[in-house]
C-alpha positions in Angstrom: 0.0 0.0 0.1 1.5 3.4 -1.1 1.5 6.4 1.2 -1.6 8.2 -0.6 -3.7 5.0 -0.4 -2.6 4.2 3.2 -3.8 7.9 4.1 -7.2 7.3 2.5 -7.6 4.0 4.0 -6.8 5.6 7.5 -9.1 8.3 6.7 -11.9 6.2 5.8 -11.4 4.1 8.9 -11.3 7.3 11.1 -14.5 8.5 9.3 -16.3 5.1 10.0 -15.7 5.5 13.7 -16.7 9.2 14.0 -19.3 10.1 11.4 -23.0 9.2 12.0 -24.8 6.9 9.9 -27.6 8.0 7.5 -30.4 5.9 6.2 -32.1 7.1 3.1 -34.8 5.7 0.7 -33.3 3.4 -2.0 -34.3 3.9 -5.7 -33.4 2.3 -9.0 -30.2 4.6 -9.3 -28.9 2.6 -6.5 -29.1 -0.9 -8.3 -25.5 -1.3 -9.2 -24.1 -0.4 -5.9 -26.7 -2.6 -4.0 -26.2 -5.5 -6.2 -22.5 -5.3 -5.6 -23.0 -5.3 -1.8 -25.5 -8.2 -2.2 -23.0 -10.3 -4.3 -20.2 -9.7 -1.6 -22.6 -10.8 1.2 -24.3 -13.9 -0.2 -22.9 -16.9 -2.1 -25.9 -16.4 -4.7 -25.8 -12.6 -5.0 -28.5 -10.6 -7.0 -27.6 -9.2 -10.4 -28.1 -5.6 -11.3 -31.1 -6.5 -13.3 -32.7 -8.3 -10.4 -31.9 -5.5 -7.9 -33.4 -3.0 -10.4 -36.5 -5.0 -10.7 -37.0 -4.9 -6.8 -36.2 -1.3 -6.6 -38.8 -0.5 -9.2 -41.4 -2.8 -7.4 -44.1 -0.6 -5.7 -44.6 -3.2 -3.0 -40.8 -3.1 -2.2 -39.5 -0.8 0.6 -35.7 -0.1 0.2 -33.3 1.7 2.5 -29.6 2.5 1.8 -27.1 2.9 4.6 -24.5 5.6 4.1 -22.2 7.9 6.2 -23.6 11.4 6.6 -22.2 13.6 3.9 -20.9 10.5 1.8 -22.2 9.1 -1.4 -21.1 5.5 -0.9 -23.6 2.9 0.1 -22.4 0.6 2.9 -25.5 -1.4 3.4 -29.2 -1.8 2.4 -32.4 -3.4 3.4 -35.3 -4.4 1.2 -38.6 -5.8 2.2 -41.9 -6.6 0.2 -45.1 -5.4 1.7 -48.6 -7.2 1.3 -51.4 -5.4 3.4 -50.1 -5.3 6.9 -47.4 -7.9 6.6 -43.8 -7.5 5.2 -41.1 -10.0 4.4 -37.6 -8.7 4.6 -36.1 -10.0 1.4 -32.4 -8.9 2.2 -30.2 -6.9 4.5 -26.5 -6.6 3.9 -24.0 -4.4 5.4 -20.5 -4.2 3.8 -18.0 -6.6 5.6 -15.7 -3.8 6.5 -18.5 -1.9 8.2 -20.0 -4.8 10.2 -19.8 -4.3 14.0 -19.9 -0.6 13.7 -23.5 0.0 14.6 -24.6 0.6 11.1 -26.6 -2.5 11.0 -28.7 -1.5 13.8 -29.3 1.9 12.5 -30.1 0.4 9.1 -32.7 -2.0 10.7 -34.2 0.5 13.1 -34.8 2.9 10.2 -36.1 0.3 7.8 -38.7 -1.1 10.6 -39.7 2.5 11.2 -40.5 2.8 7.3 -42.4 -0.4 7.3 -44.4 0.6 10.5 -45.3 3.8 8.6 -46.8 1.8 5.8 -49.1 0.2 8.2 -47.1 -3.2 8.5 -47.9 -5.0 11.8 -46.0 -8.2 11.2 -42.5 -8.7 9.7 -41.0 -12.0 8.9 -37.5 -12.9 7.5 -35.2 -15.8 7.1 -31.5 -15.8 8.4 -28.8 -18.4 8.1 -28.9 -20.2 11.5 -25.0 -19.8 11.6 -25.1 -15.9 11.3 -24.5 -15.4 15.0 -24.3 -11.5 14.5 -27.4 -11.2 12.6 -29.4 -13.4 15.0 -28.2 -11.3 18.0 -29.3 -8.1 16.1 -32.7 -9.6 15.3 -33.3 -10.8 18.9 -32.3 -7.3 20.2 -35.2 -5.9 18.1 -37.7 -8.4 19.4 -37.8 -11.0 16.7 -38.7 -14.5 17.7 -38.2 -17.8 15.9 -41.3 -19.2 14.3 -39.8 -21.7 12.1 -36.9 -23.3 10.2 -36.0 -24.1 6.6 -33.5 -26.9 6.0 -31.0 -26.4 3.2 -32.4 -23.0 2.4 -29.2 -20.9 2.0 -26.5 -21.8 -0.7 -23.0 -21.5 0.7 -19.8 -20.7 -1.4 -18.4 -24.1 -0.8 -21.4 -25.8 -2.3 -23.3 -26.8 0.9 -26.4 -25.6 2.0 -27.3 -24.0 5.3 -30.5 -24.0 7.2 -32.4 -20.8 7.8 -34.3 -19.7 11.0 -37.5 -18.0 10.2 -38.1 -15.1 12.4 -41.1 -12.8 13.0 -41.7 -9.4 14.7 -45.3 -8.2 15.7 -45.5 -4.6 15.8 -47.9 -2.7 18.1 
């Protein structure tokens, strides 16, 4: 790493500790960046076309996690709403930013947007081996309501089980 790139790496690391997270509504212009985040987070990542279709779907609520004053997306959440229920389709945070509080900020804001649309029940699937995500969902009050064996494709070709979680909103 040369001196200039070392400086930018350090500055970015400093900003990630000191700057506040911002959550914005996602739109079709975010498809490339969100697809890249999804492909980095999951063995079977979504293509730009798949992400674009979701972002243009009127039933989908999307949020993008950014640092205040910065353009780059560090995470996103997408849910599909049907009447008073929503299914979280995907949540991803850039690996380098995990553990910095962005995921909690993103989930909190996303749940607020769903609540604002009249959603009273939210369901999602999470890899049963994803300890960090399970802890985050528990903090927000999600409870396990089921299990799906061999649900998630893994990079090594195996399949992992998913826990089905639900949250009832007031």
